[in-house]
C-alpha positions as CSV (number, residue, x, y, z in Angstrom):
1,X,0.0,0.0,0.0
2,X,1.4,3.5,-0.8
3,X,2.2,5.9,2.0
4,X,2.6,9.6,2.2
5,X,5.7,10.9,0.6
6,X,7.9,13.0,2.9
7,X,9.1,16.3,1.4
8,X,11.6,18.9,2.6
9,X,11.5,22.0,0.5
10,X,13.9,25.0,0.3
11,X,13.2,28.0,-2.0
12,X,15.8,30.7,-2.4
13,X,15.7,34.0,-4.3
14,X,16.0,37.8,-4.1
15,X,14.2,39.7,-1.4
16,X,11.8,41.0,-4.0
17,X,10.9,37.5,-5.4
18,X,10.7,35.9,-1.9
19,X,8.4,38.8,-0.8
20,X,6.1,38.2,-3.7
21,X,5.8,34.5,-2.8
22,X,5.5,35.3,0.9
23,X,2.5,37.6,0.3
24,X,0.7,34.7,-1.4
25,X,1.6,32.2,1.4
26,X,0.3,34.6,4.1
27,X,-2.8,35.9,2.3
28,X,-6.2,35.0,3.7
29,X,-7.9,32.1,2.0
30,X,-11.2,30.2,2.3
31,X,-11.6,26.6,3.4
32,X,-13.7,24.7,0.8
33,X,-14.1,21.3,2.3
34,X,-13.7,20.2,5.9
35,X,-11.6,17.1,6.6
36,X,-8.1,15.7,6.1
37,X,-8.0,16.7,2.5
38,X,-9.1,20.4,3.0
39,X,-8.8,22.5,-0.1
40,X,-8.1,26.2,0.4
41,X,-8.1,29.0,-2.2
42,X,-8.6,32.7,-2.7
43,X,-11.7,31.9,-4.6
44,X,-13.9,28.8,-4.9
45,X,-11.8,26.3,-6.9
46,X,-13.0,23.1,-8.5
47,X,-12.5,20.2,-6.1
48,X,-11.2,16.9,-7.3
49,X,-14.4,15.1,-6.7
50,X,-16.8,17.9,-7.8
51,X,-18.4,18.8,-4.4
52,X,-20.4,22.0,-4.3
53,X,-19.1,24.8,-2.1
54,X,-20.0,24.0,1.6
55,X,-18.1,25.9,4.2
56,X,-18.8,28.1,7.2
57,X,-15.2,28.8,7.8
58,X,-13.9,32.4,8.0
59,X,-10.8,33.3,5.9
60,X,-7.7,32.0,7.6
61,X,-3.9,32.2,7.3
62,X,-3.1,29.1,5.2
63,X,-2.7,28.3,1.6
64,X,-2.5,25.1,-0.4
65,X,-0.2,24.1,-3.2
66,X,-2.8,24.3,-5.9
67,X,-3.7,27.9,-5.1
68,X,0.0,28.9,-4.7
69,X,0.9,27.2,-7.9
70,X,-1.9,29.0,-9.7
71,X,-2.9,25.9,-11.6
72,X,-6.6,26.2,-10.8
73,X,-8.7,27.5,-13.6
74,X,-12.5,27.5,-14.0
75,X,-12.7,23.9,-15.1
76,X,-12.4,20.9,-12.8
77,X,-9.0,19.3,-12.6
78,X,-9.0,15.6,-13.2
79,X,-6.9,13.1,-11.2
80,X,-4.4,12.8,-14.1
81,X,-4.2,16.6,-14.5
82,X,-3.3,17.0,-10.9
83,X,-0.6,14.4,-11.2
84,X,0.7,15.9,-14.5
85,X,0.7,19.5,-13.2
86,X,1.7,19.1,-9.5
87,X,3.3,15.7,-9.4
88,X,0.9,14.5,-6.7
89,X,-2.8,13.6,-7.0
90,X,-4.0,15.8,-4.1
91,X,-3.4,19.3,-2.8
92,X,-1.1,19.7,0.2
93,X,-0.9,22.2,3.0
94,X,1.9,24.8,3.1
95,X,1.4,25.9,6.7
96,X,4.6,24.2,8.0
97,X,6.8,26.7,6.2
98,X,9.2,29.3,7.7
99,X,10.0,32.5,5.9
100,X,13.2,34.6,5.8
101,X,14.3,37.6,3.6
102,X,15.8,35.4,0.9
103,X,14.6,31.9,1.7
104,X,11.4,29.9,2.3
105,X,11.7,26.4,3.7
106,X,9.3,23.8,5.0
107,X,7.9,20.3,5.2
108,X,4.9,18.7,3.5
109,X,3.5,15.2,3.0
110,X,2.1,14.4,-0.4
111,X,0.1,11.6,-2.0
112,X,1.9,9.4,-2.9
113,X,4.7,10.9,-4.9
114,X,6.9,14.1,-4.6
115,X,5.4,17.4,-6.0
116,X,8.1,17.8,-8.6
117,X,5.8,19.6,-11.0
118,X,4.7,22.0,-8.4
119,X,8.3,22.7,-7.3
120,X,9.3,23.4,-10.9
121,X,6.3,25.7,-11.4
122,X,7.0,27.7,-8.3
123,X,10.7,28.1,-9.0
124,X,10.1,29.2,-12.6
125,X,7.1,31.5,-11.8
126,X,8.9,33.4,-9.0
127,X,12.5,33.2,-10.4
128,X,13.8,31.0,-7.5
129,X,16.3,28.3,-7.0
130,X,15.8,25.5,-4.5
131,X,16.0,21.9,-3.3
132,X,13.2,19.3,-3.0
133,X,14.3,16.4,-0.9
134,X,11.8,13.6,-0.9
135,X,11.3,10.0,0.2
136,X,8.7,7.3,0.6
137,X,9.6,4.1,2.6
138,X,6.6,2.0,1.6
139,X,7.5,2.1,-2.1
140,X,11.2,2.3,-1.4
141,X,12.3,5.5,-3.1
142,X,14.0,8.7,-2.2
143,X,15.7,11.5,-4.0
144,X,16.5,15.1,-4.5
145,X,15.5,17.6,-7.2
146,X,17.5,20.8,-7.4
147,X,16.7,23.9,-9.5
148,X,19.2,26.6,-10.2
149,X,21.0,28.3,-13.1
150,X,18.3,27.4,-15.5
151,X,18.7,23.7,-14.8
152,X,16.6,21.0,-13.1
153,X,18.7,18.1,-11.8
154,X,17.1,15.0,-10.4
155,X,18.7,12.3,-8.2
156,X,16.9,9.2,-7.1
157,X,17.6,6.0,-5.2
158,X,16.1,3.4,-2.9
159,X,14.8,4.7,0.4
160,X,17.7,3.5,2.7
161,X,20.5,5.1,0.6
162,X,18.5,8.3,0.9
163,X,17.2,8.0,4.4
164,X,20.6,7.5,6.0
165,X,21.4,11.2,5.1
166,X,18.1,12.6,6.3
167,X,18.6,11.5,9.9
168,X,21.0,13.1,12.4
169,X,23.5,10.4,11.6
170,X,23.5,7.1,9.7
171,X,23.9,5.0,12.9
172,X,20.6,6.5,14.2
173,X,18.9,5.5,10.9
174,X,20.4,2.1,11.1
175,X,19.0,1.6,14.7
176,X,15.6,2.7,13.4
177,X,15.6,0.1,10.6
178,X,16.8,-2.7,13.0
179,X,14.1,-1.9,15.4
180,X,11.5,-2.5,12.7
181,X,12.4,-6.2,12.5
182,X,14.5,-6.9,15.6
183,X,13.6,-10.6,15.7
184,X,14.3,-11.3,12.0
185,X,18.0,-12.3,11.8
186,X,18.2,-12.5,8.0
187,X,16.9,-8.9,7.8
188,X,19.3,-7.7,10.4
189,X,22.3,-9.2,8.6
190,X,21.2,-7.7,5.3
191,X,20.7,-4.2,6.6
192,X,24.0,-4.2,8.5
193,X,25.8,-5.3,5.4
194,X,24.0,-2.7,3.3
195,X,24.7,0.1,5.7
196,X,28.5,-0.2,5.1
197,X,27.9,1.0,1.6
198,X,25.6,3.9,2.3
199,X,26.7,7.3,1.0
200,X,28.5,9.5,3.6
201,X,27.4,12.9,2.2
202,X,24.9,14.5,-0.2
203,X,27.7,15.1,-2.6
204,X,28.5,11.4,-2.6
205,X,24.8,10.6,-3.0
206,X,24.5,13.0,-6.0
207,X,27.6,11.5,-7.7
208,X,26.0,8.0,-7.4
209,X,22.4,8.6,-8.2
210,X,22.1,11.4,-10.8
211,X,19.1,10.6,-13.1
212,X,18.7,13.6,-15.4
213,X,19.5,17.2,-16.1
214,X,16.9,19.3,-17.8
215,X,17.1,22.9,-19.0
216,X,14.1,25.0,-17.8
């Protein structure tokens, strides 16, 4: 079964460009549908399943990826259009983001893949560079997408070769994995052997797992 994809996102740019994006992130929006998959927007957007507008919420201080990416038009977005345009089938919340003069960074979970399309759209729309670091243990993948200097570069691997670098240290990550199956000797031996070959830095990771470079 697929699980939520973990994403750490860093966006960098001039004070003017970051200020423009900050304004959109902090602008009041309207909650369209109550529940785990809330959709928020400046105006009433089409919802994935076509529900009519039903909300008693007052405008808040949150914004969702679809609104910020400005991919909503007057027509309903299908499942495939969401995947094609955002890289993930559902909207995701941007409230766990911190803002500085020249940088915006934060964390988001997406279903069930990384929001690479959204990340590219935001960087190109607001003239930003950045990093999208993503991973999903259930389907065993992890990776990085970097944008800068007119290039999008993608790196991707299995989850463990990625996850060992997202924890405080690789030994902490190893302990976490061993705790998952602490009574399965074959698994323990396999993970301990694999851990000896894990990359020691992001530079090493990138040298091993470069997938593609695209001009944007």
